[in-house]
Each structure stands twice: as C-alpha cells, then as structure tokens.
C-alpha positions in Angstrom: 101.6 21.0 -73.5 103.3 24.4 -73.8 102.3 27.5 -71.9 101.3 30.7 -73.6 103.2 33.8 -72.5 101.5 37.1 -73.5 103.9 40.0 -73.3 103.1 43.7 -72.9 105.5 46.0 -74.8 106.0 49.4 -73.3 107.6 49.3 -69.9 108.0 45.5 -70.2 110.2 44.9 -73.3 111.2 48.5 -74.0 110.8 52.1 -73.1 110.2 55.0 -75.4 111.9 58.3 -74.8 109.9 60.3 -72.3 107.2 62.5 -73.7 107.3 61.5 -77.3 104.1 59.4 -77.3 102.1 62.2 -75.8 103.5 64.6 -78.3 102.5 62.4 -81.2 99.0 62.0 -79.9 98.7 65.7 -79.4 99.8 66.4 -83.0 97.4 63.8 -84.4 94.4 65.2 -82.5 95.3 68.7 -83.7 95.6 67.5 -87.3 92.5 65.3 -87.3 90.1 66.9 -84.9 91.3 70.5 -85.0 91.7 70.8 -81.3 94.6 72.2 -79.4 95.7 69.6 -76.9 97.0 70.6 -73.5 99.6 68.0 -72.4 98.5 68.5 -68.8 95.1 67.2 -69.7 96.4 64.1 -71.5 95.5 60.8 -69.6 98.1 58.5 -68.1 99.0 56.1 -70.9 100.3 53.3 -68.8 98.5 50.0 -69.2 95.8 51.6 -71.4 94.9 50.6 -75.0 95.3 53.2 -77.8 91.6 53.1 -78.3 91.0 53.9 -74.7 93.5 56.7 -74.8 91.8 58.2 -77.8 88.3 57.9 -76.3 89.5 59.6 -73.0 91.0 62.5 -74.9 87.9 62.9 -77.0 85.7 62.9 -73.9 88.0 65.5 -72.3 87.2 67.9 -75.2 83.5 67.0 -75.3 83.6 65.5 -78.8 81.3 62.8 -79.9 82.9 59.4 -79.4 81.7 58.2 -82.7 84.1 60.5 -84.4 86.9 58.0 -83.6 85.3 55.2 -85.5 84.3 57.1 -88.6 87.7 56.5 -90.2 89.7 54.6 -87.5 92.1 53.0 -90.0 93.1 56.4 -91.3 93.8 57.5 -87.7 96.0 54.5 -87.1 97.9 55.1 -90.3 98.5 58.7 -89.4 99.7 57.9 -85.9 102.0 55.2 -87.4 103.6 57.7 -89.8 104.3 59.9 -86.8 105.9 57.0 -84.8 107.9 55.9 -87.8 109.8 59.2 -87.6 111.0 58.2 -84.2 111.6 54.5 -84.9 115.3 54.4 -84.2 117.2 52.8 -81.4 118.4 56.1 -79.9 114.7 56.8 -79.0 114.2 53.5 -77.2 115.7 51.7 -74.2 115.7 47.9 -74.3 115.0 46.8 -70.7 117.5 44.7 -68.7 117.7 41.0 -69.6 114.7 41.1 -72.0 116.6 40.1 -75.1 118.1 37.0 -73.5 114.8 36.2 -71.8 112.8 36.3 -75.1 115.5 34.3 -76.9 115.6 31.6 -74.3 111.8 31.3 -73.9 111.4 31.2 -77.7 113.9 28.3 -77.8 112.1 26.4 -75.0 109.4 24.0 -76.2 107.5 24.5 -73.0 106.4 28.0 -74.1 104.8 29.9 -77.0 105.1 33.7 -77.1 102.5 36.2 -78.0 101.5 39.8 -77.3 98.8 41.5 -75.2 99.5 45.1 -75.6 97.7 48.5 -75.6 99.5 49.4 -78.8 97.6 49.2 -82.1 98.9 46.3 -84.1 101.1 48.1 -86.7 102.7 50.2 -84.0 103.3 47.3 -81.8 105.3 45.5 -84.5 107.0 48.7 -85.5 108.4 49.1 -82.0 109.5 45.5 -81.9 111.1 45.6 -85.3 113.6 48.2 -84.0 115.3 45.4 -82.1 114.3 42.6 -84.6 111.9 41.1 -82.0 108.8 41.1 -84.2 109.4 37.5 -85.3 109.2 36.1 -81.8 105.6 37.1 -81.4 103.5 35.6 -84.2 100.2 36.3 -82.5 98.7 38.8 -80.2 95.8 41.1 -79.2 96.2 44.9 -79.6 94.9 48.3 -78.6 93.0 48.5 -81.9 91.0 45.4 -81.1 89.1 46.7 -78.1 89.4 49.8 -75.8 89.1 47.6 -72.7 92.4 45.8 -72.0 90.6 43.0 -70.0 88.8 42.0 -73.2 92.0 41.5 -75.2 92.7 38.2 -73.3 90.0 36.2 -75.1 91.1 37.7 -78.5 94.7 36.6 -77.9 93.6 33.1 -76.8 91.5 32.7 -79.9 94.3 33.8 -82.2 96.9 31.5 -80.4 94.6 28.5 -80.9 94.2 29.3 -84.5 97.9 29.7 -85.0 98.9 26.7 -83.0 96.1 24.2 -83.6 95.9 21.3 -81.2 97.6 23.1 -78.2 94.4 24.3 -76.7 95.4 27.4 -74.8 93.0 28.7 -72.1 93.1 30.6 -68.9 94.9 27.9 -67.1 97.9 27.6 -69.4 98.4 31.3 -70.2 100.4 34.0 -68.5 100.2 37.8 -68.9 103.5 39.5 -68.5 103.5 43.2 -67.9 104.6 46.2 -65.8 101.3 47.8 -64.8 98.4 47.1 -62.5 96.2 46.7 -65.6 98.2 43.7 -66.7 97.7 42.1 -63.3 94.0 43.0 -63.4 93.6 41.5 -66.9 94.9 38.2 -65.7 92.7 38.2 -62.6 89.5 39.1 -64.5 90.2 36.3 -66.9 91.1 33.8 -64.2 94.6 33.5 -65.6 98.1 34.1 -64.3 100.2 37.3 -64.1 103.9 37.9 -64.1 104.7 41.5 -63.0 107.9 43.3 -63.6 108.8 46.7 -62.0 110.5 48.2 -65.1 107.7 50.6 -66.0 106.1 53.4 -64.0 105.0 51.4 -61.1 107.3 50.3 -58.2 107.9 46.7 -57.1 105.9 47.5 -53.9 102.9 48.9 -55.8 102.8 45.9 -58.0 103.4 43.4 -55.2 100.4 44.8 -53.3 98.2 43.6 -56.2 99.2 40.0 -55.6 100.5 39.0 -59.0 101.4 35.3 -59.3 105.1 36.1 -59.9 106.9 39.4 -59.6 110.4 40.6 -60.5 112.3 43.9 -60.1 113.5 43.3 -63.7 114.4 40.5 -66.0 118.2 40.9 -65.8 118.6 37.5 -64.2 116.7 35.9 -67.0 117.7 32.3 -66.0 116.1 32.8 -62.6 113.0 34.2 -64.2 112.6 31.1 -66.4 113.3 28.8 -63.5 110.6 30.5 -61.4 108.1 30.3 -64.2 108.8 26.6 -64.5 108.4 26.1 -60.8 105.1 27.9 -60.8 104.0 25.6 -63.7 104.9 22.6 -61.7 103.0 23.9 -58.7 99.9 24.3 -60.8 100.3 20.8 -62.0 100.8 19.4 -58.5 97.6 21.1 -57.4 95.7 19.2 -60.2 94.5 22.5 -61.7 95.2 21.2 -65.2 96.8 18.6 -67.3 99.5 20.5 -69.0 103.2 19.4 -68.8 105.7 22.0 -67.8 109.1 20.4 -67.0 
C-alpha cells in the first residue's frame, strides 16, 4: 500500500521574498479592521496557520475574535487578491531539489502526495501554480480549515481517503514534510512520522533536537532523500508496526 506524504509549502517547497507576506497582512488589517499595524508587533508566521495568524494579530489589538468569522470568506478573497499581485516567479525562490523530488515521488507508486499547510486553500494553490506544482497535490488541509496546525492532520487523512478510496491512510502510513518545529510537533501529536528539512527559518541543529524521524539540510540530493524514506518505510514494516508495503 502507498504512503501519504503531506507537504508544507513555505520554507519547504518555496520561499516568498522577505517581508511581503507581513506587508500584505498589514494592508488587509488596515483595510478591513481600520487598524494601523506595527510590523514589529506582527507574530512570527513560521509554521502557523493563516487563521492563527489573524487571531493573534486581532488579539494584539484587543479586538473581538468573532470579527474574523463574520465574513471570513471575504477576508480570504481580499488577501488572495493582494497575493495575486505578487504571484510571479521573481518574488519566489524554489528550494533546492524540490522540483525533481516532487516529480519522482509523484511517479512512484509507493507514494501519494498531499498538502498540510498553514496557507488558506486558494493561496496555497496560487503559490504552487507559479511553478505548475498544483497538479501534484490533489488533496490537503489548509490554514482556513482550523487555526491549530495539529488538527489539520485528521482533515488531510479524511480527504486523502475520500480521494483515494481503498488505500486506508492513517497515522502509520503518513508522513508530514516541513521546515518548522510545528511540522514535527504535528506529526508527534498525531502519532505519525515527520520529515524535517532545514530550508526555512530554523537550522538543522534546531530541528534535529526535536527528534524528527528523518531530517535533511535540503532536498538537493533528491535520490538520497527518496532512498532514506524507503529505508524508513522498510524499517517500520520490519518492526511489525503495520502491514503496508514500501519497496
């Protein structure tokens, strides 16, 4: 049976030009809530869902949290329009080896690809579409589904099982691939497996100390990455932790 690989986007697949995301959120909050946002007071975005980011900013300015949900779809649409203005290759860096890694994993019958990202859904696919990657990820869970990243896991599993009926994905045969401590935490909380990569804002040492199941400096040597994932699959099988085949 195949394994499900759930990818983060920012810092794992690509990187946005520094500062633009915070600028967009600042503009939106000014437009919608009529508050002047101090960049120094904006939270760290890494590993957080867009809903969590909005809630933290609203809390910082002592506004009622319910204001977010009064017309949340309108908020997403307005943020998307802002991001669309910057949706060109010059504003993004594709991370080393990721294109080849995604292509080879997608071509491998041992794996199915999905997303577990803090981006709200439309923005996630907007970013991926800049590099024609959106077609590789038919399912996912997103920053508009729940403010807590840890709760996105079950949502992604449910959608994967609906999209690929009969494959029965669960905690055992699913991996979360990401660049932040929150990706590792999400896997641990859900008794799943984590693949960490130090291409975001956290160093290899910082991620290593959190004991991910696999860790890489980057995905440049994509063949080695795939080999190590396969080896880890076989190790799980040898330990009788499941009945999936990963050869």
